[in-house]
KEMARBA-33672 format. One record per residue (C-alpha): residue number from 1; x, z, y. Coordinates in Angstrom, 2 decimals. Layout:
REM residues N
<NUM <X Z Y>>
...
REM end
This chain:
REM residues 247
<1 <2.17 9.50 17.81>>
<2 <0.95 10.78 13.78>>
<3 <0.39 7.14 11.54>>
<4 <-1.54 7.76 8.29>>
<5 <0.34 4.48 6.39>>
<6 <-1.39 3.79 3.22>>
<7 <-1.36 0.85 0.42>>
<8 <-2.66 0.10 -2.73>>
<9 <-5.81 1.27 -2.55>>
<10 <-7.39 -1.32 -5.09>>
<11 <-11.08 -0.96 -4.19>>
<12 <-11.46 2.73 -5.31>>
<13 <-13.38 4.13 -2.62>>
<14 <-13.48 7.66 -3.67>>
<15 <-9.66 7.91 -3.24>>
<16 <-10.19 6.15 0.17>>
<17 <-12.72 8.43 1.09>>
<18 <-10.59 11.46 0.14>>
<19 <-7.14 10.35 1.86>>
<20 <-9.54 9.85 5.29>>
<21 <-10.94 13.05 5.22>>
<22 <-6.94 14.21 4.34>>
<23 <-5.31 12.71 7.48>>
<24 <-8.33 12.90 9.62>>
<25 <-7.84 16.79 9.38>>
<26 <-3.72 16.15 10.80>>
<27 <-4.76 14.99 13.46>>
<28 <-3.35 11.25 13.25>>
<29 <-3.37 8.61 15.74>>
<30 <-3.28 5.28 13.90>>
<31 <-3.96 3.91 10.56>>
<32 <-1.18 0.97 8.59>>
<33 <-2.47 -0.27 5.70>>
<34 <0.06 -1.89 3.45>>
<35 <-1.90 -4.56 1.50>>
<36 <-3.96 -4.47 -1.85>>
<37 <-6.75 -2.45 -0.58>>
<38 <-8.98 -5.10 -2.83>>
<39 <-9.06 -5.60 -6.84>>
<40 <-8.91 -3.50 -9.72>>
<41 <-11.72 -1.29 -8.75>>
<42 <-15.32 -1.54 -8.19>>
<43 <-15.98 -1.27 -4.44>>
<44 <-13.43 -3.58 -2.34>>
<45 <-16.06 -4.43 0.37>>
<46 <-16.43 -0.83 1.19>>
<47 <-12.93 -0.22 1.38>>
<48 <-12.18 -2.87 3.82>>
<49 <-15.14 -1.78 5.96>>
<50 <-13.57 1.88 6.51>>
<51 <-10.18 0.74 7.00>>
<52 <-11.77 -1.81 9.54>>
<53 <-13.55 0.84 10.95>>
<54 <-10.78 3.09 11.28>>
<55 <-8.76 0.39 13.51>>
<56 <-6.42 0.06 10.83>>
<57 <-3.43 -2.57 11.00>>
<58 <-4.32 -4.20 7.76>>
<59 <-1.97 -7.06 5.96>>
<60 <-2.32 -8.90 3.27>>
<61 <-1.28 -8.07 -0.07>>
<62 <-0.67 -10.30 -3.90>>
<63 <-4.70 -9.14 -4.42>>
<64 <-5.92 -10.63 -1.34>>
<65 <-4.12 -13.88 -1.79>>
<66 <-4.79 -14.30 -5.25>>
<67 <-8.66 -13.64 -4.08>>
<68 <-8.42 -16.46 -1.76>>
<69 <-6.79 -18.67 -4.73>>
<70 <-7.55 -17.51 -8.12>>
<71 <-4.83 -19.91 -9.02>>
<72 <-2.83 -16.98 -7.98>>
<73 <-3.52 -14.85 -10.49>>
<74 <-1.99 -16.78 -13.29>>
<75 <0.83 -13.94 -13.49>>
<76 <-1.43 -11.26 -13.75>>
<77 <-2.61 -9.65 -16.75>>
<78 <-6.08 -9.83 -18.51>>
<79 <-7.77 -6.93 -17.29>>
<80 <-6.16 -7.52 -13.30>>
<81 <-7.12 -11.18 -13.72>>
<82 <-10.48 -10.37 -14.65>>
<83 <-11.10 -7.55 -12.18>>
<84 <-9.98 -10.03 -9.10>>
<85 <-12.72 -12.80 -10.25>>
<86 <-14.70 -10.16 -10.35>>
<87 <-13.70 -9.04 -6.70>>
<88 <-14.09 -12.65 -5.51>>
<89 <-17.27 -13.08 -6.76>>
<90 <-18.96 -10.07 -4.78>>
<91 <-17.28 -10.46 -1.61>>
<92 <-19.70 -12.23 0.87>>
<93 <-17.75 -15.51 2.45>>
<94 <-17.46 -13.79 5.66>>
<95 <-15.15 -10.91 3.83>>
<96 <-13.45 -13.43 2.43>>
<97 <-12.85 -15.09 5.34>>
<98 <-11.66 -11.99 7.53>>
<99 <-8.93 -11.39 4.58>>
<100 <-7.77 -15.29 5.07>>
<101 <-7.13 -14.04 8.31>>
<102 <-4.70 -10.85 7.63>>
<103 <-0.88 -11.19 8.15>>
<104 <1.68 -11.22 5.73>>
<105 <3.64 -8.69 7.47>>
<106 <3.50 -6.70 11.07>>
<107 <5.78 -5.42 13.91>>
<108 <2.79 -2.19 14.90>>
<109 <6.00 -0.99 17.08>>
<110 <9.46 -1.65 18.62>>
<111 <12.06 -1.26 15.22>>
<112 <9.09 -0.85 12.51>>
<113 <8.28 -3.70 10.19>>
<114 <5.36 -3.58 7.76>>
<115 <5.11 -5.94 4.30>>
<116 <3.14 -5.55 0.96>>
<117 <6.11 -6.82 -1.63>>
<118 <8.93 -7.86 -0.26>>
<119 <9.33 -9.45 3.64>>
<120 <7.04 -12.86 3.03>>
<121 <6.42 -12.62 -0.79>>
<122 <3.50 -10.04 -1.42>>
<123 <3.82 -10.56 -5.31>>
<124 <7.36 -9.58 -5.40>>
<125 <8.53 -6.16 -6.50>>
<126 <11.39 -4.03 -4.05>>
<127 <12.76 -1.37 -7.07>>
<128 <16.07 -1.89 -7.33>>
<129 <19.04 -0.57 -4.53>>
<130 <20.29 -4.64 -5.29>>
<131 <16.96 -5.83 -3.88>>
<132 <16.89 -3.18 -1.36>>
<133 <20.45 -4.57 0.17>>
<134 <18.91 -8.13 0.53>>
<135 <15.61 -6.72 2.27>>
<136 <18.08 -4.94 4.69>>
<137 <20.07 -8.13 5.27>>
<138 <16.98 -10.16 5.35>>
<139 <15.57 -8.11 8.32>>
<140 <18.25 -7.63 10.47>>
<141 <18.47 -11.55 10.07>>
<142 <15.14 -11.66 10.98>>
<143 <15.30 -9.06 13.55>>
<144 <18.37 -6.76 14.44>>
<145 <16.14 -4.08 16.01>>
<146 <13.94 -3.36 12.66>>
<147 <15.10 0.05 11.60>>
<148 <12.31 1.12 9.56>>
<149 <10.03 -0.65 6.95>>
<150 <7.25 0.41 5.27>>
<151 <5.90 -1.80 1.83>>
<152 <3.61 -1.09 -1.07>>
<153 <3.30 -3.12 -3.92>>
<154 <4.76 -0.94 -6.96>>
<155 <2.35 1.61 -6.62>>
<156 <5.16 3.96 -6.57>>
<157 <6.72 6.07 -3.51>>
<158 <10.10 5.42 -2.90>>
<159 <12.64 5.50 -0.35>>
<160 <15.95 3.71 0.02>>
<161 <18.62 4.21 3.04>>
<162 <21.62 2.59 4.71>>
<163 <23.46 3.64 7.06>>
<164 <24.73 -0.10 8.28>>
<165 <28.60 -0.75 6.76>>
<166 <27.64 1.50 3.96>>
<167 <26.01 1.14 -0.02>>
<168 <22.32 1.73 0.12>>
<169 <21.09 4.87 -1.77>>
<170 <18.12 6.23 -2.12>>
<171 <16.20 9.95 -0.97>>
<172 <14.01 12.03 -2.71>>
<173 <10.26 11.36 -2.05>>
<174 <8.77 14.46 -3.07>>
<175 <10.15 16.49 0.10>>
<176 <9.66 15.44 4.00>>
<177 <12.36 13.17 4.91>>
<178 <14.03 13.31 8.45>>
<179 <15.23 9.73 9.93>>
<180 <18.83 10.10 10.77>>
<181 <19.21 8.25 13.74>>
<182 <21.31 4.62 13.06>>
<183 <20.30 4.38 9.45>>
<184 <17.89 1.94 8.06>>
<185 <14.91 2.89 6.09>>
<186 <12.56 1.12 3.18>>
<187 <9.61 3.82 2.85>>
<188 <6.57 2.85 0.40>>
<189 <4.08 5.88 0.33>>
<190 <2.66 5.01 -2.70>>
<191 <-0.70 4.01 -4.24>>
<192 <-3.90 5.51 -2.67>>
<193 <-5.92 3.93 -5.17>>
<194 <-4.16 3.59 -8.72>>
<195 <-0.52 5.48 -8.75>>
<196 <1.45 4.70 -11.67>>
<197 <4.10 7.51 -11.24>>
<198 <2.32 9.96 -13.83>>
<199 <0.42 11.78 -11.02>>
<200 <-3.40 10.49 -10.64>>
<201 <-4.05 11.75 -7.34>>
<202 <-4.08 9.69 -3.94>>
<203 <-0.96 9.07 -2.41>>
<204 <-0.14 7.95 0.91>>
<205 <2.07 9.60 4.17>>
<206 <2.28 10.66 7.81>>
<207 <5.20 8.70 9.95>>
<208 <5.39 11.23 13.00>>
<209 <6.99 9.00 15.84>>
<210 <8.28 12.21 18.03>>
<211 <9.92 14.09 14.97>>
<212 <11.01 11.05 13.33>>
<213 <9.71 12.42 10.28>>
<214 <7.91 10.98 7.40>>
<215 <5.56 13.78 5.11>>
<216 <4.44 12.39 1.43>>
<217 <0.92 13.24 0.93>>
<218 <-0.68 14.07 -2.03>>
<219 <-4.75 14.54 -2.15>>
<220 <-7.21 14.91 -5.26>>
<221 <-10.35 12.93 -5.31>>
<222 <-13.07 12.72 -7.61>>
<223 <-11.45 10.51 -10.36>>
<224 <-14.43 10.27 -12.67>>
<225 <-16.75 9.03 -9.75>>
<226 <-13.92 5.90 -9.39>>
<227 <-14.16 5.57 -12.98>>
<228 <-18.10 5.84 -13.64>>
<229 <-18.01 2.80 -10.90>>
<230 <-15.88 0.47 -12.31>>
<231 <-17.32 0.41 -15.48>>
<232 <-20.89 0.42 -14.19>>
<233 <-19.37 -3.06 -12.48>>
<234 <-18.60 -4.00 -15.77>>
<235 <-14.84 -3.81 -14.87>>
<236 <-12.35 -3.32 -17.77>>
<237 <-12.35 0.16 -19.47>>
<238 <-8.87 -0.10 -18.97>>
<239 <-8.77 0.23 -15.43>>
<240 <-10.84 3.02 -15.65>>
<241 <-8.98 4.97 -18.38>>
<242 <-5.38 4.21 -16.01>>
<243 <-6.88 6.61 -13.08>>
<244 <-7.30 9.73 -14.89>>
<245 <-3.57 9.07 -16.46>>
<246 <-1.82 8.04 -12.69>>
<247 <0.00 4.71 -14.47>>
REM end
């Protein structure tokens, strides 16, 4: 099977549409979404609907949690807090009920686990080897069969790997990654709707279960359209400006 895996769409419909066109041309068999479909951008419901129409496996992120309980946005920067308040006010009760039912993690296949920030903590970040070491240990304690986990939240592509009993290392996510037998992996596809690695293109990956490989993809999309929709919605201009810079 070939699975499209994406994270941090953040209500950026033009970016999501471009990614969907891209992976549909690559004959994928399923879609896994790693949280933060909403927040920041101007089209939260349309993005949620598109992922639902694709029969995606969807988990919650910290922006979904904040939309349900605005007190959880207290740690957000002012633009993010304004955007999540706007998002809550522009989602129907039905949409909020759908969000409330989203799981914090998922195991869509044997030996695979999905989470947003850290397992059980969508607001926390997995950025360093030290944190990756703890995540590997925690996942092993919960289910030793888990060899491969996908996460989001940082808006940056990354690959952490560990051969049990050895230190955690990182792999360059620019290239295709072949998953070695016996190793464990934590992999971030980067962000569809708001990359923060200096590249404004939409980021996602394809997990090929037959070939045991990860293909990272970058997709051009109409950034100006996304920016215009943010401004037309009355959201903070900084949220539009950052899209063209990939920050």
